[in-house]
C-alpha positions in Angstrom: -2.9 -6.4 23.6 -3.7 -2.8 24.5 -2.7 -0.2 21.7 -3.2 3.5 22.0 -3.2 5.2 18.6 -2.3 8.8 19.4 -2.0 12.5 17.6 -1.1 15.8 19.0 -1.7 19.6 17.8 0.8 22.0 18.6 1.4 25.6 18.6 4.6 25.4 16.3 7.0 22.7 15.4 10.0 22.8 17.9 9.0 22.3 21.7 13.0 23.5 22.0 11.5 27.1 21.0 8.8 26.8 23.7 6.2 25.6 21.6 3.1 23.7 23.6 0.8 20.7 22.7 -2.7 22.2 22.3 -4.7 18.9 21.8 -4.2 15.7 22.4 -6.2 12.6 20.8 -6.0 8.9 21.9 -8.1 5.9 20.6 -7.8 2.9 22.5 -7.3 -0.7 20.7 -7.4 -4.1 22.4 -7.1 -7.1 20.1 -7.6 -4.8 17.2 -10.9 -3.9 18.2 -12.0 -0.2 19.1 -13.1 0.3 22.7 -14.4 4.0 22.9 -12.4 4.3 25.8 -10.8 7.4 24.1 -8.6 10.3 25.6 -9.2 13.7 24.2 -8.2 16.9 25.3 -7.6 20.5 24.5 -5.0 22.6 26.3 -4.2 26.0 27.1 -0.6 26.6 26.1 0.2 30.0 27.7 1.8 31.6 24.6 0.6 32.4 21.1 -0.2 29.5 18.3 2.2 30.4 15.4 0.2 31.4 11.9 1.3 28.2 10.1 0.3 26.1 12.9 -3.4 27.6 13.1 -3.6 27.2 9.2 -3.0 23.4 9.8 -5.3 22.4 12.6 -7.7 25.6 12.6 -7.1 25.9 16.7 -7.4 29.6 17.9 -6.0 30.9 20.9 -9.5 32.4 22.1 -10.8 29.0 21.8 -8.2 27.7 24.3 -8.5 30.2 26.9 -10.6 28.4 29.3 -8.9 25.0 28.7 -6.8 23.3 31.3 -3.1 23.4 31.1 -1.0 20.2 30.5 -0.1 19.8 34.1 -3.7 19.8 35.3 -4.3 16.7 32.9 -0.9 15.0 33.0 -1.7 12.7 35.8 -4.9 11.5 34.0 -2.8 10.8 30.6 0.0 9.1 32.4 -2.7 6.7 33.6 -4.1 6.4 30.6 -1.0 5.3 28.4 1.2 3.6 30.7 1.8 0.2 29.7 0.2 0.6 26.2 2.0 0.1 22.9 1.6 3.6 21.2 0.9 4.2 17.8 1.9 7.4 16.1 2.6 8.8 12.8 6.2 10.3 12.9 6.4 9.5 16.5 9.4 11.6 17.2 7.4 15.0 17.0 4.6 14.0 19.2 7.2 12.0 21.6 9.5 15.3 21.8 6.6 17.2 22.7 5.1 14.9 25.4 8.4 14.7 26.8 8.7 18.5 27.0 5.4 18.8 28.8 6.0 15.6 31.2 9.6 17.7 31.9 7.7 21.1 32.5 5.4 19.3 35.2 8.6 18.2 37.4 8.0 16.0 40.2 7.8 12.3 39.3 6.6 13.2 35.8 8.2 10.4 33.4 9.4 10.2 29.9 7.2 8.4 27.1 9.7 5.7 26.7 9.4 5.0 30.5 5.9 4.8 30.2 5.2 3.0 26.9 6.3 1.1 23.7 6.3 3.2 20.7 5.5 2.2 17.0 6.0 5.0 14.5 3.7 4.1 11.4 5.9 6.3 9.3 9.1 4.2 9.8 6.8 1.1 8.8 5.2 2.9 5.8 8.8 3.8 4.6 10.0 0.2 4.8 6.8 -1.1 3.1 6.7 1.4 0.2 10.2 3.2 -0.2 10.3 6.0 -2.6 6.7 6.6 -2.2 4.6 9.4 -0.4 3.9 8.1 3.1 1.9 11.1 4.6 -1.2 10.4 6.4 -3.3 11.2 3.5 -1.1 9.2 1.0 -1.8 5.9 3.2 -5.4 6.5 3.2 -5.6 6.7 -0.6 -3.5 3.6 -0.7 -5.3 1.6 2.0 -8.9 3.1 0.9 -9.1 4.8 4.5 -11.7 7.1 4.2 -10.2 10.8 5.2 -12.9 12.7 3.4 -13.8 14.6 6.9 -10.2 15.8 7.1 -10.5 19.3 6.0 -8.2 20.2 8.9 -6.0 18.4 11.2 -7.4 17.3 14.5 -5.2 15.3 17.0 -8.7 12.9 17.9 -9.8 12.9 13.9 -6.3 12.1 12.9 -5.9 9.5 15.6 -9.2 7.7 14.4 -8.0 7.5 10.7 -4.4 6.5 11.6 -5.9 3.6 13.5 -7.7 2.0 10.4 -4.3 2.7 8.4 -2.4 0.4 11.1 -4.7 -2.2 10.9 -4.8 -2.1 7.3 -0.8 -2.0 6.9 -0.4 -4.8 9.6 -3.2 -6.9 7.8 -6.2 -8.4 9.3 -9.1 -6.1 10.2 -9.1 -3.0 8.1 -11.4 -1.0 10.3 -11.9 0.2 14.0 -15.7 -0.5 13.7 -17.1 -2.2 16.4 -19.3 -5.5 16.2 -23.4 -5.0 15.8 -25.1 -3.7 18.6 -25.8 -6.6 21.1 -23.0 -8.6 19.7 -20.0 -7.7 21.9 -18.4 -10.5 23.7 -20.8 -12.9 22.0 -19.7 -16.2 20.1 -21.7 -16.7 16.9 -23.8 -19.7 16.8 -22.2 -21.9 14.0 -25.1 -24.5 14.5 -22.7 -26.8 16.6 -20.0 -29.0 15.5 -20.3 -31.6 12.2 -18.1 -34.4 12.1 -17.4 -35.8 8.8 -18.1 -39.6 8.2 -15.4 -41.8 9.0 -15.5 -43.4 5.5 -15.7 -40.4 3.4 -13.4 -39.8 0.2 -9.6 -39.0 0.7 -9.0 -35.4 -0.3 -7.4 -34.9 -3.5 -4.0 -33.0 -3.1 -2.9 -31.2 -5.9 0.8 -30.3 -5.9 2.7 -27.2 -7.7 4.5 -28.0 -11.0 8.1 -27.1 -11.2 7.1 -24.2 -13.0 4.4 -22.7 -10.6 7.0 -22.9 -7.9 9.4 -21.1 -9.6 7.1 -18.2 -10.4 5.8 -18.3 -7.0 9.6 -17.7 -5.6 10.1 -15.3 -8.2 7.4 -13.5 -6.9 8.4 -13.7 -3.1 12.1 -12.5 -4.0 10.3 -9.4 -5.8 8.0 -8.7 -2.6 11.6 -8.8 -0.5 13.2 -6.4 -2.7 10.1 -3.9 -2.8 9.7 -4.1 1.0 13.4 -3.7 1.8 14.0 -7.2 2.9 11.3 -7.9 5.4 9.1 -10.3 3.3 7.7 -12.5 6.2 7.4 -15.6 3.9 10.8 -15.7 3.1 12.0 -14.9 6.5 10.1 -18.0 7.9 11.5 -20.2 5.2 8.1 -20.4 3.4 9.2 -20.3 -0.3 7.4 -23.8 -1.3 
């Protein structure tokens, strides 16, 4: 599975008002592992950055003067994301800007929906944590993800942080860290296969008491209510 965790920074809030993307940051994850095949680009927007936006990300027009325009990197971006699942926090915002930039390119430029599947981690978070704050910073605190370097928003840094949050939200590995040097692609040596003797004692089976089963089912029902009806154990019939 190839996933791209994506974030953008922009000149303002509304592409319908002519605002543009000024930074794209993408982190590639394959089988829940960081590949380091990232995509990161600052862009010349051909317009002024709103003061409010500049206070969020700290990017200036002067810094962007010698950067390429979106049309210059559009083909590279499309090749990079095509066929992947995009992981985005508040996806309508970023997808709206990307679609606007692709439309400005004209020609055969496609919409994001034609290129990729999109997963919105904000929608996921609201389902998992109804009634709670689900900003990226709030999720970092909830899942123990280090965001201490996030003094200002930055597309690549935010994509890296969101990757950690997404993995924590979806269970399993909770960090995008790579394996130790020299270990990539190697199967650890477990000392071979040990077969148990045929005459070994039978394992003791300890079954839950009725009171324990009742408490377990009550807990599942509480999880189902708190998660908005998406308790996986109940969906798969695993109440026992």
